[in-house]
LOLUM-724376 format. One line per field, with one value per atom (N, C-alpha, C): x, y, z; residue number from 1; atom name; residue in three letters. Coordinates in pm, whole numbers, plus 50000, padded with zeros to 5 digits. Layout:
// residues N
u: [X; ...] .
v: [Y; ...] .
w: [Z; ...] .
i: [NUM; ...] .
at: [CA; ...] .
aa: [ALA; ...] .
END
This chain:
// residues 112
u: [28979; 29092; 29042; 29094; 29054; 29168; 29148; 29252; 29293; 29422; 29489; 29499; 29451; 29472; 29617; 29671; 29803; 29785; 29871; 29863; 30001; 30003; 30127; 30127; 30241; 30259; 30278; 30196; 30203; 30262; 30298; 30362; 30472; 30576; 30680; 30644; 30670; 30656; 30772; 30817; 30930; 30903; 30781; 30749; 30759; 30725; 30739; 30887; 30957; 31098; 31180; 31142; 31211; 31194; 31089; 31063; 31109; 31190; 31244; 31134; 31027; 30917; 30917; 30910; 30920; 30813; 30787; 30693; 30727; 30624; 30643; 30650; 30675; 30679; 30540; 30537; 30411; 30408; 30294; 30277; 30136; 30103; 29972; 29907; 29782; 29710; 29696; 29750; 29757; 29657; 29621; 29530; 29442; 29311; 29221; 29120; 29166; 29081; 29115; 29028; 29055; 29030; 29132; 29117; 29178; 29287; 29356; 29367; 29276; 29279; 29394; 29439; 29554; 29528; 29594; 29597; 29737; 29745; 29875; 29909; 30022; 30061; 30191; 30191; 30305; 30388; 30517; 30610; 30718; 30746; 30853; 30982; 31035; 31158; 31256; 31333; 31426; 31532; 31564; 31673; 31768; 31869; 31965; 31899; 31789; 31726; 31602; 31529; 31403; 31386; 31298; 31271; 31160; 31082; 30970; 30947; 30863; 30825; 30674; 30619; 30477; 30466; 30401; 30397; 30255; 30212; 30083; 30096; 30015; 30019; 29882; 29882; 29758; 29685; 29554; 29474; 29498; 29510; 29531; 29664; 29756; 29888; 29897; 29783; 29781; 29698; 29740; 29667; 29652; 29532; 29507; 29583; 29655; 29729; 29658; 29614; 29550; 29453; 29333; 29233; 29276; 29266; 29305; 29200; 29080; 28977; 28892; 28907; 28830; 28692; 28589; 28453; 28433; 28328; 28298; 28280; 28213; 28192; 28325; 28415; 28548; 28623; 28614; 28686; 28636; 28506; 28451; 28487; 28490; 28522; 28671; 28754; 28900; 28966; 28901; 28966; 28938; 29030; 29019; 28896; 28850; 28732; 28629; 28534; 28439; 28331; 28372; 28279; 28272; 28161; 28152; 28160; 28147; 28158; 28302; 28399; 28538; 28622; 28590; 28672; 28627; 28722; 28687; 28751; 28696; 28748; 28728; 28789; 28774; 28715; 28603; 28537; 28490; 28522; 28477; 28508; 28622; 28666; 28610; 28531; 28473; 28534; 28557; 28594; 28461; 28441; 28317; 28347; 28266; 28278; 28199; 28201; 28138; 27987; 27931; 27787; 27747; 27846; 27820; 27814; 27844; 27841; 27966; 27946; 28057; 28126; 28258; 28338; 28386; 28380; 28413; 28296; 28275; 28158; 28184; 28308; 28343; 28432; 28394; 28476; 28620; 28712; 28858; 28915; 28834; 28883; 28867; 28972; 28961; 28958; 28973; 28963; 28832; 28740; 28614; 28512] .
v: [91412; 91417; 91466; 91402; 91438; 91399; 91429; 91400; 91252; 91229; 91098; 91030; 91095; 91041; 91063; 90969; 90984; 91066; 91167; 91255; 91276; 91309; 91338; 91483; 91549; 91686; 91679; 91755; 91747; 91871; 91970; 92092; 92137; 92193; 92256; 92401; 92449; 92591; 92626; 92747; 92791; 92770; 92801; 92787; 92642; 92548; 92406; 92368; 92410; 92377; 92428; 92544; 92596; 92504; 92424; 92327; 92187; 92176; 92048; 91956; 92015; 91940; 91969; 91861; 91875; 91793; 91828; 91753; 91604; 91522; 91377; 91327; 91415; 91373; 91330; 91227; 91174; 91197; 91246; 91270; 91237; 91268; 91239; 91371; 91390; 91509; 91498; 91596; 91592; 91685; 91789; 91889; 91937; 91928; 91955; 92063; 92169; 92285; 92384; 92398; 92480; 92627; 92707; 92853; 92921; 92869; 92934; 92842; 92746; 92655; 92557; 92522; 92432; 92332; 92218; 92119; 92119; 92099; 92076; 91929; 91905; 91769; 91732; 91613; 91558; 91473; 91505; 91431; 91371; 91243; 91178; 91197; 91319; 91355; 91414; 91330; 91381; 91472; 91576; 91665; 91675; 91755; 91772; 91836; 91911; 91985; 91916; 91842; 91782; 91640; 91564; 91427; 91418; 91525; 91526; 91671; 91687; 91820; 91829; 91935; 91965; 92091; 92081; 92192; 92213; 92338; 92369; 92359; 92272; 92250; 92287; 92371; 92410; 92286; 92285; 92171; 92141; 92243; 92225; 92157; 92155; 92095; 91955; 91895; 91762; 91666; 91539; 91432; 91319; 91264; 91154; 91030; 90969; 90845; 90727; 90747; 90638; 90695; 90640; 90683; 90639; 90731; 90700; 90624; 90606; 90525; 90595; 90725; 90797; 90834; 90807; 90852; 90990; 91060; 91190; 91176; 91069; 91046; 91027; 90947; 90925; 91058; 91139; 91266; 91353; 91368; 91453; 91403; 91272; 91216; 91227; 91231; 91225; 91362; 91467; 91598; 91680; 91772; 91848; 91938; 91990; 92076; 92014; 91939; 91866; 91957; 92058; 92150; 92118; 92062; 92019; 92134; 92258; 92373; 92400; 92363; 92400; 92289; 92164; 92053; 92015; 92012; 92001; 91881; 91851; 91747; 91796; 91729; 91763; 91642; 91663; 91557; 91615; 91546; 91586; 91732; 91779; 91915; 92022; 91984; 92081; 92066; 92180; 92181; 92180; 92078; 92063; 92060; 92130; 92107; 91980; 91935; 91808; 91817; 91935; 91950; 91939; 91927; 91917; 92051; 92160; 92293; 92314; 92361; 92385; 92517; 92513; 92632; 92698; 92626; 92684; 92659; 92753; 92746; 92667; 92669; 92602; 92483; 92362; 92245; 92260; 92222; 92224; 92366; 92468; 92606; 92640; 92612; 92618; 92761; 92859; 92999; 93063; 92984; 93043; 93057] .
w: [15480; 15571; 15706; 15809; 15945; 16039; 16165; 16263; 16257; 16269; 16270; 16134; 16028; 15893; 15851; 15774; 15714; 15586; 15569; 15453; 15393; 15265; 15194; 15150; 15165; 15118; 14966; 14891; 14745; 14680; 14761; 14709; 14803; 14746; 14827; 14851; 14969; 15004; 15096; 15085; 15168; 15316; 15361; 15503; 15548; 15462; 15496; 15497; 15392; 15379; 15497; 15550; 15669; 15789; 15787; 15894; 15857; 15750; 15703; 15649; 15594; 15535; 15386; 15305; 15160; 15090; 14965; 14881; 14890; 14911; 14922; 15065; 15161; 15301; 15347; 15430; 15482; 15633; 15680; 15822; 15864; 15989; 16047; 16089; 16050; 16095; 16247; 16314; 16460; 16525; 16455; 16510; 16396; 16412; 16301; 16333; 16398; 16420; 16310; 16213; 16095; 16126; 16115; 16126; 16005; 15956; 15845; 15724; 15710; 15596; 15599; 15721; 15734; 15846; 15835; 15942; 16002; 16132; 16196; 16171; 16105; 16066; 16139; 16197; 16273; 16178; 16170; 16086; 16175; 16158; 16233; 16155; 16164; 16093; 16194; 16259; 16358; 16294; 16366; 16326; 16445; 16431; 16541; 16663; 16639; 16748; 16807; 16725; 16771; 16717; 16783; 16741; 16637; 16623; 16528; 16485; 16384; 16338; 16332; 16386; 16376; 16293; 16179; 16084; 16034; 16026; 15965; 15814; 15753; 15609; 15552; 15448; 15383; 15332; 15347; 15303; 15156; 15074; 14930; 14900; 14996; 14976; 15036; 15069; 15128; 15044; 15046; 14980; 15082; 15092; 15184; 15140; 15234; 15207; 15272; 15396; 15471; 15573; 15576; 15672; 15812; 15908; 16045; 16122; 16064; 16127; 16230; 16245; 16347; 16294; 16374; 16341; 16404; 16363; 16423; 16574; 16617; 16760; 16832; 16772; 16830; 16844; 16740; 16740; 16854; 16867; 16973; 17112; 17131; 17262; 17293; 17189; 17206; 17221; 17178; 17173; 17297; 17329; 17453; 17461; 17350; 17348; 17255; 17311; 17226; 17166; 17092; 17029; 16880; 16831; 16692; 16592; 16638; 16547; 16507; 16591; 16567; 16506; 16536; 16488; 16349; 16255; 16114; 16046; 15931; 15842; 15700; 15605; 15465; 15394; 15326; 15249; 15116; 15008; 14874; 14842; 14890; 14860; 14951; 15048; 15140; 15279; 15344; 15485; 15561; 15642; 15717; 15866; 15944; 16087; 16118; 16240; 16273; 16283; 16255; 16241; 16094; 16006; 15863; 15792; 15863; 15803; 15717; 15594; 15500; 15532; 15531; 15557; 15428; 15315; 15186; 15091; 14998; 14911; 14782; 14735; 14611; 14646; 14600; 14635; 14587; 14672; 14647; 14640; 14655; 14668; 14816; 14893; 15038; 15092; 15005; 15046; 15003; 14945; 14897; 15009] .
i: [1; 1; 1; 2; 2; 2; 3; 3; 3; 4; 4; 4; 5; 5; 5; 6; 6; 6; 7; 7; 7; 8; 8; 8; 9; 9; 9; 10; 10; 10; 11; 11; 11; 12; 12; 12; 13; 13; 13; 14; 14; 14; 15; 15; 15; 16; 16; 16; 17; 17; 17; 18; 18; 18; 19; 19; 19; 20; 20; 20; 21; 21; 21; 22; 22; 22; 23; 23; 23; 24; 24; 24; 25; 25; 25; 26; 26; 26; 27; 27; 27; 28; 28; 28; 29; 29; 29; 30; 30; 30; 31; 31; 31; 32; 32; 32; 33; 33; 33; 34; 34; 34; 35; 35; 35; 36; 36; 36; 37; 37; 37; 38; 38; 38; 39; 39; 39; 40; 40; 40; 41; 41; 41; 42; 42; 42; 43; 43; 43; 44; 44; 44; 45; 45; 45; 46; 46; 46; 47; 47; 47; 48; 48; 48; 49; 49; 49; 50; 50; 50; 51; 51; 51; 52; 52; 52; 53; 53; 53; 54; 54; 54; 55; 55; 55; 56; 56; 56; 57; 57; 57; 58; 58; 58; 59; 59; 59; 60; 60; 60; 61; 61; 61; 62; 62; 62; 63; 63; 63; 64; 64; 64; 65; 65; 65; 66; 66; 66; 67; 67; 67; 68; 68; 68; 69; 69; 69; 70; 70; 70; 71; 71; 71; 72; 72; 72; 73; 73; 73; 74; 74; 74; 75; 75; 75; 76; 76; 76; 77; 77; 77; 78; 78; 78; 79; 79; 79; 80; 80; 80; 81; 81; 81; 82; 82; 82; 83; 83; 83; 84; 84; 84; 85; 85; 85; 86; 86; 86; 87; 87; 87; 88; 88; 88; 89; 89; 89; 90; 90; 90; 91; 91; 91; 92; 92; 92; 93; 93; 93; 94; 94; 94; 95; 95; 95; 96; 96; 96; 97; 97; 97; 98; 98; 98; 99; 99; 99; 100; 100; 100; 101; 101; 101; 102; 102; 102; 103; 103; 103; 104; 104; 104; 105; 105; 105; 106; 106; 106; 107; 107; 107; 108; 108; 108; 109; 109; 109; 110; 110; 110; 111; 111; 111; 112; 112; 112] .
at: [N; CA; C; N; CA; C; N; CA; C; N; CA; C; N; CA; C; N; CA; C; N; CA; C; N; CA; C; N; CA; C; N; CA; C; N; CA; C; N; CA; C; N; CA; C; N; CA; C; N; CA; C; N; CA; C; N; CA; C; N; CA; C; N; CA; C; N; CA; C; N; CA; C; N; CA; C; N; CA; C; N; CA; C; N; CA; C; N; CA; C; N; CA; C; N; CA; C; N; CA; C; N; CA; C; N; CA; C; N; CA; C; N; CA; C; N; CA; C; N; CA; C; N; CA; C; N; CA; C; N; CA; C; N; CA; C; N; CA; C; N; CA; C; N; CA; C; N; CA; C; N; CA; C; N; CA; C; N; CA; C; N; CA; C; N; CA; C; N; CA; C; N; CA; C; N; CA; C; N; CA; C; N; CA; C; N; CA; C; N; CA; C; N; CA; C; N; CA; C; N; CA; C; N; CA; C; N; CA; C; N; CA; C; N; CA; C; N; CA; C; N; CA; C; N; CA; C; N; CA; C; N; CA; C; N; CA; C; N; CA; C; N; CA; C; N; CA; C; N; CA; C; N; CA; C; N; CA; C; N; CA; C; N; CA; C; N; CA; C; N; CA; C; N; CA; C; N; CA; C; N; CA; C; N; CA; C; N; CA; C; N; CA; C; N; CA; C; N; CA; C; N; CA; C; N; CA; C; N; CA; C; N; CA; C; N; CA; C; N; CA; C; N; CA; C; N; CA; C; N; CA; C; N; CA; C; N; CA; C; N; CA; C; N; CA; C; N; CA; C; N; CA; C; N; CA; C; N; CA; C; N; CA; C; N; CA; C; N; CA; C; N; CA; C; N; CA; C; N; CA; C; N; CA; C; N; CA; C; N; CA; C] .
aa: [MET; MET; MET; LYS; LYS; LYS; ILE; ILE; ILE; TYR; TYR; TYR; ASP; ASP; ASP; LYS; LYS; LYS; VAL; VAL; VAL; LYS; LYS; LYS; VAL; VAL; VAL; ILE; ILE; ILE; ASN; ASN; ASN; ASN; ASN; ASN; LYS; LYS; LYS; ASP; ASP; ASP; VAL; VAL; VAL; TYR; TYR; TYR; ASN; ASN; ASN; LEU; LEU; LEU; ASN; ASN; ASN; ASN; ASN; ASN; ILE; ILE; ILE; TYR; TYR; TYR; LYS; LYS; LYS; GLY; GLY; GLY; ASP; ASP; ASP; VAL; VAL; VAL; GLY; GLY; GLY; THR; THR; THR; ILE; ILE; ILE; TRP; TRP; TRP; PHE; PHE; PHE; ALA; ALA; ALA; GLU; GLU; GLU; ILE; ILE; ILE; ARG; ARG; ARG; SER; SER; SER; GLY; GLY; GLY; ALA; ALA; ALA; PHE; PHE; PHE; ALA; ALA; ALA; VAL; VAL; VAL; TYR; TYR; TYR; PHE; PHE; PHE; GLU; GLU; GLU; LYS; LYS; LYS; PRO; PRO; PRO; THR; THR; THR; ALA; ALA; ALA; LYS; LYS; LYS; VAL; VAL; VAL; ASP; ASP; ASP; PHE; PHE; PHE; THR; THR; THR; LEU; LEU; LEU; CYS; CYS; CYS; ASN; ASN; ASN; ILE; ILE; ILE; ASP; ASP; ASP; ILE; ILE; ILE; ALA; ALA; ALA; ASP; ASP; ASP; LEU; LEU; LEU; LYS; LYS; LYS; LEU; LEU; LEU; VAL; VAL; VAL; GLU; GLU; GLU; ASP; ASP; ASP; GLY; GLY; GLY; GLY; GLY; GLY; MET; MET; MET; THR; THR; THR; ASP; ASP; ASP; LYS; LYS; LYS; ASP; ASP; ASP; ILE; ILE; ILE; LEU; LEU; LEU; GLU; GLU; GLU; ASP; ASP; ASP; LEU; LEU; LEU; PRO; PRO; PRO; SER; SER; SER; PRO; PRO; PRO; ASP; ASP; ASP; PRO; PRO; PRO; ARG; ARG; ARG; TRP; TRP; TRP; TRP; TRP; TRP; CYS; CYS; CYS; LYS; LYS; LYS; VAL; VAL; VAL; GLU; GLU; GLU; ASN; ASN; ASN; GLY; GLY; GLY; TYR; TYR; TYR; ILE; ILE; ILE; LEU; LEU; LEU; ASN; ASN; ASN; LEU; LEU; LEU; LEU; LEU; LEU; GLY; GLY; GLY; GLU; GLU; GLU; LYS; LYS; LYS; LYS; LYS; LYS; ASN; ASN; ASN; LYS; LYS; LYS; ILE; ILE; ILE; PRO; PRO; PRO; TYR; TYR; TYR; ASP; ASP; ASP; TYR; TYR; TYR; ASN; ASN; ASN; SER; SER; SER] .
END
């Protein structure tokens, strides 16, 4: 999973539900700077107050639906701060920065 990929929420959490986001909702990873084990995901879910919802979703609560087609080079050129140490993706259960450095030690345990 990386920026612009389509993802599905696979777990309900109160913090998501407060933002009108529920299990099964599909959105687009909009911001992929990993600090707290979450991606900022854009959902086209209009409410009375807003036209869309941007919600931080834990990596463990997301499932890839569709690859957004971005390469590492595209990502670095497209983002406001082209620092490969900060911009991350998830592959094979590991959080990786764009230098290939692993941020978690145990695959699929995003807090390790």
